[in-house]
N, C-alpha and C positions, 0 to 999 in steps of 0.2 A: 484746218483738218490736221489731225494728229496721226503720226505714224507710230507703229510699235517699235520697240528697240531693235528687234531683229530686222525689221524693214529698213530702219534708218541705217543700220550697220551695213546692210547689203548695198544701199545706195552709196555710202561712204567708200566701201571697198571698191565699188565700180570706178571711183575716181582715184584710186590708188592710195587711199588713206588707211593706214594699218589699224586693224581691229582684231580682237581675240578670235581664235578659231572656235566656232560654235555651230550648233545645229538645233533647230526648233523641233519640238515634238508636240503632238496633240493627244497622245495616249501613253500611259505609263509603261506599257510593254515595250515600246520602242526605245526607252531609256537605256536598256542594256546594250542594244545594238549601237546606240550613239556613244556609249562609253568605250566600246571597242574601236569605233572609228576615230574618236578623239585621242584615245590612248591615255596612259597614266592611271593613277589610282584615286585621284581626287578631282572634283569639278565644282563649278558654281551653277546652281539652278536658279533661274530668274523668271518669276511669273510675269507674263506679258499683259499689261493693262496700260491704259492711257492715263497714267498718273505717276508723279514722282513720289519719293519717300517710301518706296517699297521695302527697302532694307530695314527700316525701323519697325515694320509690322510683319516681318517674316516672309516677305515676298522675294527676298534674295538670300540664298543659303549656300554655304560651303559644305559640301558633302564628301564623305570618304567611303569608297567601296560601292559596288554595283547595287547591293541590297539597299543601302541608305539612299542612293540616288533614285532608285525606282520608287521607294516608299515616299520620298520627298516630292517627287513629281506627281505621284498618285494623290498625295494630300493637297497639292496645289490645284490640280486640274478639277474643274467643277466647283471650286470654292469661289467666294467673293472676297476681294481684297479691299479693305477700307484704309485709306491713308489720309494724311492731312489735306490732300488735294481732291478728295472725293466726298460724297455724302456719307452718312453713317451706314447706309446699305452697302457701300463699296461698289466695285466693278467686277464682273465675272471674269474668271481666268479660263480661257479656252486653249491656251498653249503655253509652253514653258521653253525658254531658251537655255540650253545646256552648253556651257563654255569650259574650255581648258583654263587652268589656273595661270595667272600672269605674275611674273616676278616683279613686284611693285617696290620701287625705291623712293619715288616721289609722286605726289599727286598735285596736278595743276587744274585750273579751270579755264575754259575758253568758250566764248559764244559769239555768234553773229546775229544781229537784229537791226531793225530800222530805228534810227534815232530821229524821231519826227521833228524835234526842235532844231536839229542840224540839217534835216532833210538829206541825210546820208546814211549809208550802212555803217554801223559801229561794230568794232571788234572789242570785246571785253575779255580781259585775261586777269588771272589772279594766282598767287601761290597757294591760296586756300582751297585747293581741289578737294572734292568729296564733301564740302560743306554747302549749305544753302546760301546762294550768292546774295539773297536779300538780307540774310543775317550778317554776312560779312560786310556788306555795304553799310549797314546800320551801326555795327560795332567797330569795324576796322576799315573805314573808307580809304585809308592810305594803301590798302592792299589791292584796290581796284585799279587796273590799268586799262586805258581806253585809247584807241586810235580810230580814225574815220577813213573810209574808202572814198576816193574821188569818184563821182558818178561816171566819168569818162574813162579813166584808166584803171579803176578798181584798186584792189589791194596790191601794193607794191612790195617786192622782196625786202626792201630796206625797212619797211614798217614791221615786217615779221622779225627781222634781225633786232630791231630796236626793242620790241616786246620780249624777245627771247633773252637778251642780255638783262633786261629789267627783271625778268623772272628768275635770274640766276642760273640759267642753263650753261652747260659747257659749250665751247665753240662748235664741236661736232653736233651737239643737240640743237644749237641755234639754227644751223642750216636746215635740219629736219623740220624745225618749228616753222621757219619761214616758208618752206615748200608746202607744209601742211596747211598753212593759212591761205595760200594762193589756191590750193585745191578746194578748201572749204568755201572760199568765195565763189568758185566756179559752180559748186553744188548749189549754193544759195541762189545764184542768178539763174542757173539752168532749170531749177525746179520750182521757181517762184516761191521760195520759202519765206516764212514770216519769222522763223526762229530756228537756229541750229545751236544746240548746246552740248558740249562735251564735258561731262563732269562725273568722274575725273578723266583728264588726259594724263596718263601715267608715263613716267620715265622708268624703264626697266633696268634691271641690274646690268644689262649689256649696253645701256645707253640709248635704247630705242624708244621712240614715242609711240604710244598705242592709245587709241580711243577706247577706254574701258567701258564707258557707257555713252549713249547717244540719244538725244531727243531732237526730233525734227517736226516742226509745225509748218504746214503749207498754207498759203493764202487761198482761202475759199473762192475769192473773186477770180482767181486765175485757173480754177479747175477745168474750165472749158478748153484750155489749151494744154492741159496736163492730164490727158485721159488715162495714160498708163499709171501715173501716180494716184489719180483719183480713184482708180479701180481697187487700190489697196485699202481703201477705207473700211474699217471693221465696224459694221453697223451694230454689232453686239455690244460695243463699248458706249454707244450713245444712249442718252435718256430717251425712252420710248416716245414721250411727248415731244421732245425736241426733234427727234428724227421724223415724226409724223408732220410736225410743223415745216420741216425742211422740204418734205415732199409737196407741201401746199404752197411753197414759196414764201412762207412767213418767217419773220425774224423773232424767234421765241427762245427765252432762257428761263428755266425754272429757278426760283429763289425759295427762301425758307419762311416767307411771311404768310399772312392770312388774307390779304386783300388782292384779288385778281385785277390786273390792269389790261385794258385794250386801248391802244393809242395809235395814231398814225403819225409817223415821223420819229426818228430815234431821239432827236433833241427834245421834242415834246414829251416823249416817253420818260426820258431821264428827269425832266423837270417835274413830271407827274409823280414819279417815285419819290423825288426829294420832298415834295409837298406832303405826300402821305406820311413820310417819316417825320417831317416837321410837325404834323398834326397828331403824332403819337401812334401811328400805325406802322405796319410792315408790309411792303409789297411782296406778293407771292410769285411774281413773274415779271419779266420784261417781254412785251409783245408789241411789235410794230406791224400793223396790217398793211402798211405801204400806201402808195398813192393810187394804185390801180385796183382798189377793193371793189368786189361785187357783193351782192347780198348773200350769195352762196358761200363766198370766201369768208365773209364776216361771220356767218353762222358757224362755219367750221372752227374759226378762231375762238368764238365764244364757247363752243363746246370743249375746245382744248383747254381753255382757262379753267373751266368747271371740272376738269378731270381730276384735279387735286382734292383729296379729302379734307385738307386743312382750310379750304376757302370758306370764309365767313361772309364776304361781300365782294361785289365787283364794281369797279369804276371804269366807265367808258368815257374817254376824253378825246373827242374828234374835232379837229379844225379842218373845215372843208375848203381846201385850196384846190387841189387837183381832184380829190375824192369828193363826192357829193354826200351831204349829210342825210338826205332822204334814202340813199342806198344803204348807208350805215344803219339807219333806223329800221329799214326793211329786214336787214340781216339780224338785228337784235331781236325783233319780233319773231322772226322765223326760228332763231335758235332757242328762245325761251319756250316757244310752243313745242319744239321737237324734243327738248331736254327737260327733264324734271328739275327745275331750278328751285332750290329750297333756300336760297340766300338773297338778300336785298341787292338790287342793281341801281347804282347811281349813274346818271347819264348827263354829260355836258356836251352839247353840240354848238358849234359856232362856225360861221363862214357860209360857203355855197349851199343854198337850199336848207339852211338851218331851221327856218320856220316850218317848212314842210316836214322836216325830220321830227321836230318836236310835236307837230300835229299827229303824225303817224303813231308816235309813241303814246300820246295822250288818248288817241282814239282806239288804241289796241285793247284797252281794258286790263292791261297787265300792270303789276305792281312795280312800276319803274319810278324812281325818285329823280326829278329833274334838278339841275343846278345851273345857275346863270354864269358862273365863272369858275376858274380852276381852284381857287382857294376855297370857295364854298363847297365845291364838289369833294375836295379832299377832306374837309371837315365833316361833311355829311357821311362819307363812306366809312371814315374811322369811327364815327358815332354809331352807325348802324351795325358795324362789325364788332362793337363792344370794346373798342380801343380806348374810349374815354372813361371807362368805368374805373 
C-alpha cells in the first residue's frame, strides 16, 4: 500500500524527522490562503499521485507569486499525471502539496527496505540524491553505500555515523544523519513498512538535514494491525479492476498483453506467464484465484479478466491441490454464460477432480479448448490469440 507524499511526510514529522513546511490543498481557491500561511513569495507545488518521476512531467513546479501558484494548482487538480511509473493514461490528481522553498546545498539519497537475501533490513545511501537510484546502481555502483540492521538491536548510531562520514558530511551533520536513521528505523518497524525512500535528503545552507521528498510503501499483509495507516489508502489511485479484485480477495495485476490468465497459486501463475511469453504471446494480467476458490469467486475472476478491451484469448490453468477442479469448471461455465465472451478460452485442469472438471466443460456445450499440459495450453492460447501469425 502506497502513501501520498504529504501523508509520508506527516508520518516522518511525527517521529521528529525534519520535513519542509507544507500544506495540502484540494481546490485552487485555497492556494492563496496557503501562500499567506507559509509566507514568502515563491513556493513548490507538487501533484499528489502514487508514482515517482513527477518532476520530469510537470508534476512538481516552482512558482513565484500568488497568481502563478493558484494557476498552477488549478492546472494540476483534476488532471491526470503520466510518469515512467504509470500507464499511458496516468493517475488522477486530486490534491496538491504546496511547500516553502528549501535552501539546498547538497542532495543525498537514503532508503530502508528488506534485503531478502540477507534476511535483514537494509539501509541504502548515496551521494547521488535526486537521481533514480536504479540508474545510479547500474552506472555508478561505487556510489551505493549499504548497511544492514541486526534483527534484535536494529540500526545502531555507529552505523549512521559510518554512513555519514562515507557520504562526506561534516561532523555536525553526521550526528544529525545518525539520529535520522534511528528514527527512520522506528518508522519502518512501527508502521510495518516495505519501503521508505527519501530522495532527496538535502543538506541546507545552515547545515540542517531535511527530507525534501518522501515515499513510504506499507506491507499489505500487515494492514489488519495498522488500521489507522490503512485508512489513508487513496482508492482513487488504484486501477479500478485491481481495486475490485482486492474487494474479492483476489490477487490481480493488470499488464499490457493480450492473453488473459487465471491460475491458482502465485508460482504457477508466474510459470504460466513465462510459457506464454516463450510461446510468442503476452500475458494481459496476473491473477491468482487462491486455494479457497468457489464457483462464484471464479466467475467474478473470469469476468474481471475479460474487462480489458485488449483481451484476445484466455488461458485457465488450474492445479487442483486444495481447490477442486470441478468447482473451477462450474465457475468457468457460469462466467461464460453470464458474460458475452467473444474470445477463445483454453483450459488446462489437473489434480483433484480434474476428470469431473473436464467433463463439466465438455458437457457445457461452450466453445472451450482443452489442453493436457501447460506447454500445450500456452501454445494453443497464443495460436488462437493470433500470436503465431
